[in-house]
N, CA, C and O atoms as a Tinker XYZ file with bonds, in Angstrom:
   284  protein
     1  N    106.491000   98.695000  116.535000    73     2
     2  CA   105.943000   99.419000  115.374000    64     1     3
     3  C    105.644000   98.374000  114.261000    63     2     4     5
     4  O    106.511000   97.571000  113.918000    81     3
     5  N    104.412000   98.396000  113.705000    73     3     6
     6  CA   104.047000   97.479000  112.683000    64     5     7
     7  C    104.510000   98.136000  111.305000    63     6     8     9
     8  O    104.450000   99.347000  111.092000    81     7
     9  N    104.948000   97.249000  110.453000    73     7    10
    10  CA   105.371000   97.631000  109.112000    64     9    11
    11  C    104.203000   97.563000  108.133000    63    10    12    13
    12  O    103.305000   96.749000  108.351000    81    11
    13  N    104.158000   98.345000  107.093000    73    11    14
    14  CA   103.248000   98.256000  106.024000    64    13    15
    15  C    103.455000   96.972000  105.277000    63    14    16    17
    16  O    104.545000   96.737000  104.757000    81    15
    17  N    102.475000   96.153000  105.206000    73    15    18
    18  CA   102.568000   94.867000  104.493000    64    17    19
    19  C    102.176000   94.966000  103.070000    63    18    20    21
    20  O    102.722000   94.281000  102.206000    81    19
    21  N    101.160000   95.878000  102.803000    73    19    22
    22  CA   100.726000   96.063000  101.403000    64    21    23
    23  C    100.169000   97.443000  101.286000    63    22    24    25
    24  O     99.730000   98.048000  102.264000    81    23
    25  N    100.194000   97.948000  100.038000    73    23    26
    26  CA    99.649000   99.273000   99.725000    64    25    27
    27  C     98.591000   99.039000   98.588000    63    26    28    29
    28  O     98.842000   98.394000   97.570000    81    27
    29  N     97.444000   99.600000   98.851000    73    27    30
    30  CA    96.344000   99.485000   97.840000    64    29    31
    31  C     96.109000  100.899000   97.247000    63    30    32    33
    32  O     96.075000  101.897000   97.967000    81    31
    33  N     95.951000  100.938000   95.905000    73    31    34
    34  CA    95.602000  102.229000   95.282000    64    33    35
    35  C     94.217000  102.060000   94.631000    63    34    36    37
    36  O     93.959000  101.068000   93.949000    81    35
    37  N     93.375000  103.000000   94.844000    73    35    38
    38  CA    92.052000  102.976000   94.342000    64    37    39
    39  C     91.826000  104.281000   93.472000    63    38    40    41
    40  O     92.141000  105.387000   93.911000    81    39
    41  N     91.298000  104.112000   92.292000    73    39    42
    42  CA    91.045000  105.235000   91.420000    64    41    43
    43  C     89.544000  105.343000   91.245000    63    42    44    45
    44  O     88.920000  104.361000   90.842000    81    43
    45  N     88.949000  106.452000   91.518000    73    43    46
    46  CA    87.561000  106.725000   91.249000    64    45    47
    47  C     87.434000  107.367000   89.831000    63    46    48    49
    48  O     88.338000  108.104000   89.436000    81    47
    49  N     86.393000  107.125000   89.088000    73    47    50
    50  CA    86.246000  107.637000   87.709000    64    49    51
    51  C     86.290000  109.144000   87.686000    63    50    52    53
    52  O     86.737000  109.727000   86.698000    81    51
    53  N     85.838000  109.798000   88.747000    73    51    54
    54  CA    85.742000  111.227000   88.747000    64    53    55
    55  C     86.875000  111.922000   89.451000    63    54    56    57
    56  O     86.829000  113.142000   89.610000    81    55
    57  N     87.896000  111.200000   89.883000    73    55    58
    58  CA    89.009000  111.757000   90.597000    64    57    59
    59  C     90.341000  111.450000   89.837000    63    58    60    61
    60  O     90.525000  110.396000   89.228000    81    59
    61  N     91.208000  112.412000   89.922000    73    59    62
    62  CA    92.578000  112.229000   89.332000    64    61    63
    63  C     93.526000  111.718000   90.409000    63    62    64    65
    64  O     94.608000  111.210000   90.117000    81    63
    65  N     93.108000  111.860000   91.628000    73    63    66
    66  CA    94.014000  111.481000   92.778000    64    65    67
    67  C     93.686000  110.032000   93.205000    63    66    68    69
    68  O     92.518000  109.679000   93.367000    81    67
    69  N     94.676000  109.244000   93.375000    73    67    70
    70  CA    94.396000  107.890000   93.851000    64    69    71
    71  C     94.114000  107.911000   95.379000    63    70    72    73
    72  O     94.720000  108.670000   96.135000    81    71
    73  N     93.227000  107.095000   95.763000    73    71    74
    74  CA    93.108000  106.875000   97.240000    64    73    75
    75  C     94.122000  105.767000   97.588000    63    74    76    77
    76  O     94.244000  104.738000   96.923000    81    75
    77  N     94.831000  106.066000   98.674000    73    75    78
    78  CA    95.932000  105.205000   99.061000    64    77    79
    79  C     95.638000  104.669000  100.451000    63    78    80    81
    80  O     95.375000  105.422000  101.389000    81    79
    81  N     95.693000  103.287000  100.562000    73    79    82
    82  CA    95.429000  102.593000  101.783000    64    81    83
    83  C     96.586000  101.672000  102.147000    63    82    84    85
    84  O     97.068000  100.909000  101.310000    81    83
    85  N     97.019000  101.745000  103.371000    73    83    86
    86  CA    98.088000  100.850000  103.852000    64    85    87
    87  C     97.466000   99.811000  104.756000    63    86    88    89
    88  O     96.605000  100.112000  105.583000    81    87
    89  N     97.923000   98.565000  104.582000    73    87    90
    90  CA    97.585000   97.441000  105.486000    64    89    91
    91  C     98.832000   97.026000  106.224000    63    90    92    93
    92  O     99.824000   96.625000  105.616000    81    91
    93  N     98.781000   97.119000  107.498000    73    91    94
    94  CA    99.919000   96.846000  108.373000    64    93    95
    95  C     99.976000   95.371000  108.768000    63    94    96    97
    96  O     98.975000   94.659000  108.697000    81    95
    97  N    101.134000   94.937000  109.175000    73    95    98
    98  CA   101.417000   93.565000  109.541000    64    97    99
    99  C    100.556000   93.125000  110.711000    63    98   100   101
   100  O    100.295000   91.932000  110.870000    81    99
   101  N    100.104000   94.076000  111.540000    73    99   102
   102  CA    99.269000   93.714000  112.744000    64   101   103
   103  C     97.744000   93.746000  112.369000    63   102   104   105
   104  O     96.896000   93.548000  113.239000    81   103
   105  N     97.425000   93.985000  111.125000    73   103   106
   106  CA    96.045000   93.971000  110.662000    64   105   107
   107  C     95.420000   95.360000  110.606000    63   106   108   109
   108  O     94.332000   95.512000  110.051000    81   107
   109  N     96.047000   96.334000  111.138000    73   107   110
   110  CA    95.510000   97.692000  111.028000    64   109   111
   111  C     95.565000   98.220000  109.584000    63   110   112   113
   112  O     96.366000   97.777000  108.761000    81   111
   113  N     94.651000   99.214000  109.313000    73   111   114
   114  CA    94.589000   99.829000  108.038000    64   113   115
   115  C     94.708000  101.335000  108.251000    63   114   116   117
   116  O     94.334000  101.860000  109.300000    81   115
   117  N     95.235000  102.019000  107.240000    73   115   118
   118  CA    95.288000  103.525000  107.237000    64   117   119
   119  C     94.980000  103.970000  105.850000    63   118   120   121
   120  O     95.544000  103.476000  104.874000    81   119
   121  N     94.040000  104.950000  105.767000    73   119   122
   122  CA    93.684000  105.608000  104.483000    64   121   123
   123  C     94.346000  106.967000  104.531000    63   122   124   125
   124  O     94.147000  107.712000  105.490000    81   123
   125  N     95.123000  107.306000  103.527000    73   123   126
   126  CA    95.719000  108.652000  103.400000    64   125   127
   127  C     94.710000  109.643000  102.948000    63   126   128   129
   128  O     93.790000  109.336000  102.190000    81   127
   129  N     94.895000  110.848000  103.430000    73   127   130
   130  CA    94.027000  111.926000  102.924000    64   129   131
   131  C     94.555000  112.385000  101.578000    63   130   132   133
   132  O     95.592000  111.888000  101.138000    81   131
   133  N     93.901000  113.294000  100.920000    73   131   134
   134  CA    94.343000  113.646000   99.510000    64   133   135
   135  C     95.744000  114.268000   99.464000    63   134   136   137
   136  O     96.517000  113.974000   98.552000    81   135
   137  N     96.077000  115.121000  100.437000    73   135   138
   138  CA    97.419000  115.714000  100.436000    64   137   139
   139  C     98.507000  114.629000  100.699000    63   138   140   141
   140  O     99.566000  114.661000  100.072000    81   139
   141  N     98.237000  113.652000  101.644000    73   139   142
   142  CA    99.148000  112.615000  101.851000    64   141   143
   143  C     99.276000  111.724000  100.631000    63   142   144   145
   144  O    100.368000  111.288000  100.267000    81   143
   145  N     98.237000  111.487000  100.063000    73   143   146
   146  CA    98.242000  110.588000   98.806000    64   145   147
   147  C     99.103000  111.237000   97.699000    63   146   148   149
   148  O     99.920000  110.601000   97.033000    81   147
   149  N     98.854000  112.540000   97.562000    73   147   150
   150  CA    99.735000  113.223000   96.499000    64   149   151
   151  C    101.205000  113.114000   96.853000    63   150   152   153
   152  O    102.031000  112.765000   96.010000    81   151
   153  N    101.534000  113.419000   98.123000    73   151   154
   154  CA   102.938000  113.309000   98.555000    64   153   155
   155  C    103.512000  111.845000   98.390000    63   154   156   157
   156  O    104.663000  111.620000   98.016000    81   155
   157  N    102.594000  110.891000   98.705000    73   155   158
   158  CA   103.039000  109.467000   98.622000    64   157   159
   159  C    103.401000  109.165000   97.144000    63   158   160   161
   160  O    104.467000  108.630000   96.837000    81   159
   161  N    102.428000  109.547000   96.220000    73   159   162
   162  CA   102.690000  109.251000   94.817000    64   161   163
   163  C    103.993000  110.006000   94.278000    63   162   164   165
   164  O    104.741000  109.464000   93.465000    81   163
   165  N    104.204000  111.208000   94.746000    73   163   166
   166  CA   105.437000  111.934000   94.370000    64   165   167
   167  C    106.681000  111.184000   94.851000    63   166   168   169
   168  O    107.651000  111.033000   94.108000    81   167
   169  N    106.643000  110.725000   96.074000    73   167   170
   170  CA   107.760000  110.053000   96.687000    64   169   171
   171  C    108.032000  108.687000   95.882000    63   170   172   173
   172  O    109.163000  108.306000   95.580000    81   171
   173  N    106.963000  108.071000   95.607000    73   171   174
   174  CA   107.069000  106.741000   94.845000    64   173   175
   175  C    107.795000  107.032000   93.480000    63   174   176   177
   176  O    108.665000  106.283000   93.034000    81   175
   177  N    107.384000  108.142000   92.873000    73   175   178
   178  CA   107.999000  108.498000   91.562000    64   177   179
   179  C    109.499000  108.774000   91.798000    63   178   180   181
   180  O    110.324000  108.262000   91.040000    81   179
   181  N    109.866000  109.531000   92.777000    73   179   182
   182  CA   111.142000  109.908000   93.000000    64   181   183
   183  C    112.086000  108.698000   93.456000    63   182   184   185
   184  O    113.205000  108.540000   92.968000    81   183
   185  N    111.590000  107.933000   94.345000    73   183   186
   186  CA   112.312000  106.791000   94.923000    64   185   187
   187  C    112.478000  105.708000   93.842000    63   186   188   189
   188  O    113.488000  105.004000   93.857000    81   187
   189  N    111.575000  105.555000   92.952000    73   187   190
   190  CA   111.709000  104.487000   91.915000    64   189   191
   191  C    112.891000  104.717000   91.017000    63   190   192   193
   192  O    113.323000  103.800000   90.319000    81   191
   193  N    113.435000  105.936000   91.015000    73   191   194
   194  CA   114.583000  106.260000   90.118000    64   193   195
   195  C    115.939000  106.035000   90.822000    63   194   196   197
   196  O    117.000000  106.213000   90.223000    81   195
   197  N    115.878000  105.648000   92.080000    73   195   198
   198  CA   117.149000  105.486000   92.829000    64   197   199
   199  C    117.972000  104.322000   92.185000    63   198   200   201
   200  O    117.432000  103.333000   91.689000    81   199
   201  N    119.275000  104.515000   92.234000    73   199   202
   202  CA   120.246000  103.515000   91.634000    64   201   203
   203  C    120.785000  102.669000   92.744000    63   202   204   205
   204  O    121.332000  101.600000   92.474000    81   203
   205  N    120.665000  103.079000   93.957000    73   203   206
   206  CA   121.339000  102.321000   95.068000    64   205   207
   207  C    120.428000  101.235000   95.579000    63   206   208   209
   208  O    120.869000  100.401000   96.370000    81   207
   209  N    119.169000  101.205000   95.160000    73   207   210
   210  CA   118.194000  100.162000   95.597000    64   209   211
   211  C    117.620000   99.576000   94.322000    63   210   212   213
   212  O    117.206000  100.298000   93.415000    81   211
   213  N    117.604000   98.261000   94.272000    73   211   214
   214  CA   117.038000   97.566000   93.072000    64   213   215
   215  C    115.634000   97.237000   93.329000    63   214   216   217
   216  O    115.363000   96.206000   93.944000    81   215
   217  N    114.703000   98.044000   92.903000    73   215   218
   218  CA   113.313000   97.792000   92.993000    64   217   219
   219  C    112.837000   96.933000   91.808000    63   218   220   221
   220  O    112.819000   97.390000   90.666000    81   219
   221  N    112.465000   95.719000   92.094000    73   219   222
   222  CA   112.061000   94.849000   90.967000    64   221   223
   223  C    110.631000   95.002000   90.530000    63   222   224   225
   224  O    110.258000   94.554000   89.446000    81   223
   225  N    109.825000   95.628000   91.358000    73   223   226
   226  CA   108.411000   95.808000   90.914000    64   225   227
   227  C    107.872000   97.028000   91.616000    63   226   228   229
   228  O    108.396000   97.439000   92.651000    81   227
   229  N    106.800000   97.625000   91.047000    73   227   230
   230  CA   106.211000   98.860000   91.615000    64   229   231
   231  C    105.723000   98.603000   93.060000    63   230   232   233
   232  O    105.802000   99.531000   93.866000    81   231
   233  N    105.243000   97.456000   93.426000    73   231   234
   234  CA   104.770000   97.202000   94.789000    64   233   235
   235  C    105.945000   97.323000   95.770000    63   234   236   237
   236  O    105.754000   97.778000   96.898000    81   235
   237  N    107.100000   96.943000   95.376000    73   235   238
   238  CA   108.222000   97.139000   96.252000    64   237   239
   239  C    108.612000   98.582000   96.517000    63   238   240   241
   240  O    109.060000   98.927000   97.610000    81   239
   241  N    108.440000   99.400000   95.531000    73   239   242
   242  CA   108.720000  100.850000   95.692000    64   241   243
   243  C    107.684000  101.395000   96.613000    63   242   244   245
   244  O    108.015000  102.143000   97.532000    81   243
   245  N    106.396000  101.040000   96.398000    73   243   246
   246  CA   105.367000  101.611000   97.239000    64   245   247
   247  C    105.477000  101.181000   98.736000    63   246   248   249
   248  O    105.263000  101.983000   99.645000    81   247
   249  N    105.811000   99.910000   98.946000    73   247   250
   250  CA   106.038000   99.456000  100.319000    64   249   251
   251  C    107.169000  100.134000  100.948000    63   250   252   253
   252  O    107.075000  100.565000  102.098000    81   251
   253  N    108.255000  100.253000  100.241000    73   251   254
   254  CA   109.418000  100.988000  100.759000    64   253   255
   255  C    109.072000  102.453000  101.221000    63   254   256   257
   256  O    109.365000  102.901000  102.329000    81   255
   257  N    108.426000  103.129000  100.248000    73   255   258
   258  CA   108.016000  104.511000  100.596000    64   257   259
   259  C    107.109000  104.603000  101.821000    63   258   260   261
   260  O    107.257000  105.473000  102.679000    81   259
   261  N    106.154000  103.653000  101.859000    73   259   262
   262  CA   105.197000  103.636000  103.024000    64   261   263
   263  C    105.902000  103.371000  104.305000    63   262   264   265
   264  O    105.597000  104.026000  105.302000    81   263
   265  N    106.830000  102.450000  104.348000    73   263   266
   266  CA   107.517000  102.153000  105.635000    64   265   267
   267  C    108.627000  103.193000  105.938000    63   266   268   269
   268  O    108.982000  103.354000  107.105000    81   267
   269  N    109.170000  103.879000  104.965000    73   267   270
   270  CA   110.165000  104.889000  105.228000    64   269   271
   271  C    109.591000  106.244000  105.664000    63   270   272   273
   272  O    110.067000  106.885000  106.601000    81   271
   273  N    108.524000  106.648000  104.920000    73   271   274
   274  CA   108.094000  108.044000  105.089000    64   273   275
   275  C    106.716000  108.164000  105.874000    63   274   276   277
   276  O    106.416000  109.199000  106.469000    81   275
   277  N    105.942000  107.103000  105.839000    73   275   278
   278  CA   104.565000  107.107000  106.454000    64   277   279
   279  C    104.484000  106.092000  107.560000    63   278   280   281
   280  O    104.209000  104.930000  107.258000    81   279
   281  N    104.687000  106.405000  108.747000    73   279   282
   282  CA   104.692000  105.457000  109.841000    64   281   283
   283  C    103.308000  105.312000  110.454000    63   282   284
   284  O    103.128000  104.545000  111.399000    81   283
């Protein structure tokens, strides 16, 4: 199983929902649909408040959520 190496967020001027794209360690890419993107952003918000994990930057939270909840 390849892990998510990076998470890209794209905002269009006419959309409130971010487009979310994962880049995997094997070079594959995955674009989330709108419902998945909403769930992803909700999980990022929730997980960023955890006290048992020290997230030093927002990218770390996004990568953690991607690898934990979106395989």
